[in-house]
N, C-alpha and C positions, 0 to 999 in steps of 0.2 A: 504494499500500500504506500503510495507516494504521498508524503506529507507536504502541505503547502507551507511556505514561509509565513510568519505571523507578524504583520500582514504580508502579502505577496510583495508589495512595495508601499512606500508611504501613501496613506490616503490623501493627505492634504497637509498644510502647515501644522496641524494637530494630529498626532499619530496615536492610535489606540489599538489594543489587541483585538484580534478577531473574536467574534462571539460564537459560543457553541451552538450547534444546530439543535441540541437537546436541551438548551438552557430554560427556555420559556414555554410554559404550557398555557394554551389559550382555550378557554371554554367558548362556546358559541357566542358570537358578538352581534349586537343589533346592527343591521346593514344600512344605517342612515346615511353613510358617505356615499354609497353608490346606488341606493334604491333597489336592491335586489331582495328576493325572498329570503327569509331567515334560514340559516343553515340547519340540517338535521341534527339530532342528538349525537354527540361525539366531541372529541377533543383534538386539537391540532398543535403541532410543535413548530416553531419558527426560529430560524437563526441562519448563520453564514457557514458556507461550505468550509470545512477545515482541511480537506485533503482531496487528491484528484479523484478518488472513487466517488466522493459525494458530488463533485462536478459532473462526472459521467452520468450519475443519476438524473441530474437536471438536464443534461443533453439528451438523455433517452426520452424523457417526457416531452421536450421540445420536439424531437423527431416524430413522436407519436401524434402531437397536436398539428404541427405544421406540415409534415410530409404525409402522414396517413390520413388525417382528417381534412386538411386544407389543400392538399395536393401540390405543395411546394416542391420545387426541384432543388435539392440540397446536395452539396458535394459529399461524396462518400469517403471521408477520412477514416472513420470507423463505423462499420455497418450498424444501422439502427440508431445513430446518434446524430444530432445536429451540432456541428462543430465549425467555427470559423476562426479567423486569425485574431479576433478581438478577445475570445474567451480566456486566453492565458493572461490577459491584462486586467480582466474584470473580477470584481467580487461577486459571488453568486449567492443569492438569497434564496433559501428553501423553506418551503412549508411541507410538513409531513403529517400524514394521518397518524394519530398517537397509537392507535391499536396495531396497525400493520407496519408502521414506520416507513410506508411508501411515500415518496415525493409526489405530491399532488399539486404543487404550485411552485413557480420560480420567477425570479427577475434576475437580470444581471446589471451591475452598477460599474460604470467606468468613471473613475475619479479624474480630477484635473491632472494629478501627477502621472497617472497611468495613460491618460490621453496624450500627453507629451511623449511618453516612451513608445506609444503605438504609432505616433505620427499623425494622430487626429482621432475622430470619432467615427462610428458606423454612419452617423447622419451626415458627416462630411462627404461620404460617398455618394449620398443621394442628393445633397443640397449644397449650394455655395452658402456658407455660414459666416461670411466675412463681417456681417453686421453684428455678429455675436462675440467679436473678438474681445470686446471690453468686459465681458462676462466670464470668460473661460477660467479664471483663476479660482472661482467659487462655484463652478458649474459642473454638474455630473450629468452623464447620459444614462437613461434607463432604456433597457431593451429586452428583447426575447421574453416578454411577459406571457405566460401561458398557465392555464389551470386544467387539470384532468377533467374530462367530460363528466365524471361521476361526482364532482365536487364543485360545480359552478353555481354555488348558492350564495355567494357574497362574503361568507366568513373568511374564505382563504384570501381573497383580495384585500379585505380589511386587515388581516393578520400581516400581509405583505407590506401594506401602507403604514401600518404602525411601526414596523421595523425600519422602514425607509425614514420615517419622521425622526426616529431616535438617531439613525446614522447621520442624517443632515445636520441635526442640531449638535451632536457630539463633535463633529468634524468641522463645524462652523462654515457649512456650505449653504448657499442660499438660492441656487437656481438648478432646475431639472429640465432636461430637454430629451426628446426622443421622437421617433417615427411611430405614429399610431396608424395601424393598418386597417383599411377597409377591404374585404374580399371583393374581387372583381364580380363574384356572384353572391349578391347580398340580399337577404330577404326575398329571395325568389327572383330578383332582377338580375339578368346576366349583362356582361359587356361593359361594365363600368359606369353605366347610367346612374346607379345608386350612389357611387362615390362622387360623381359630378353633382348630384342633388344635394348630398350631404355638404360638400364644399360650399355650394351656394347658400345653404342655411347657416353654416357656422361663420362664413365670412361677414355676414350681416350682424352677427350678435357677439362674436368671440375672437375677431381679428385683432392681432396685436398692433401696437403703435408702429408706424412706418419705419421707425429707427431700428426695428428688429425683424423686418421682413427678409426672408431668404428666398432663394430661386432654385427650383428643381433642375437637376442635371438632365434628367429624362422625364419630361413633364407629362402627366396624363392629359390627353388631348380633350380637355373638358369642352372646348368650343365646338367639337364634333359630336358631343354627347347630349342626351336629353337630361337637362338638370332640373326639370320641373316636377319630378316625382316627389311624392310624400313618403319618405322613408326615414327610419330612425337611425342614428349612428350606432355602431357597436357599443355594447355595454361599457367597455373600458373607456372609449372616448367620452361617453356621457358622464362617467364618473369623473374623469379629468376635468371636464368643463364645469361640473358642479363644484370642484375644488378651486376654480378660479383660473384654470389653464387657458392660455391663449394660442390661437392657431397663427402660425408665422408665415403663412403663404399657401399658394396653390399646391395640390398634391403631386407627388412624383409617382411614376409607375414603376413597380418592382416586378419585372417579368419572372424572376426565379420563385418568388412568393405568390405570384399572380394576384397582386394586391395593389391598391392605391395607397400610398403612405402620406399622411398629413404630418407636416412638421409642427411639433407642439412644444410649448414652454410653460413651465409653471414656476413662479417665484414664491418663496416662503412669505414674503411681505404681501403678497396678493391673495393669500388664503383667506376664506371667510373667517370672521372672528371666532366662530364656534370651533373651527379646526386649528386655529393658531395655538391654542392651549396645548395641543398634542406635541408641538414643536418646542414651545417655550418651556414646557415642563421638563424637557430633557436637556435644555441648554446648559 
């Protein structure tokens, strides 16, 4: 079993030890943050991957969700795993079912120090982020978020968000960015029309200030799509928007994941007051 350094590299100007994946036990949590149904009876465990075997568990879950469920075309570095060049630079947050110890939810977090070592973020591949250069010293990238099909009841996402809040506060980081995916076949609508319609909706209500607009490197051709449909964003995007996230510009097209990716940013200072306490309590 390959142990990961503690931490892999410095998180930020403030360095703290990695947390145990078995440290915190969560009872079912009220799903107020994302508006999902209450979780079934049971407990979950949340924490950070401590060694390579635990990272592999997250990568297997990602492969199951992205490749087998969503039909993404993923490189085959290790069969049955979703692995890319950023994984070795990221901290991997895991949620386990307490009874089975199975990983049922995951996020990966790329810190400012690690983004410099990696030469950028995953979002840099999809977007020109030059307007965010002034934020990078305190900005993390969130990515590869997924939850097992049997556990999509809200509690897992809430547990992930609670751990992320603590991580941001403890490491004195204030900005989160990432690519939020909309499947090209969403709510029964094929061909990207749903993504174009969602972009039309969110740009009217949640578009960031022009100072933070970014440009897709491979843009979804929204001008050639029907953007008049009444469709809801995926649950994760709705959750981000409720937390005060902003959309940074038009969606990119990711042909490997067969999705439209919205560039999103959430700043701790923009969180609604009822959620800010989760961050300030851990500062």
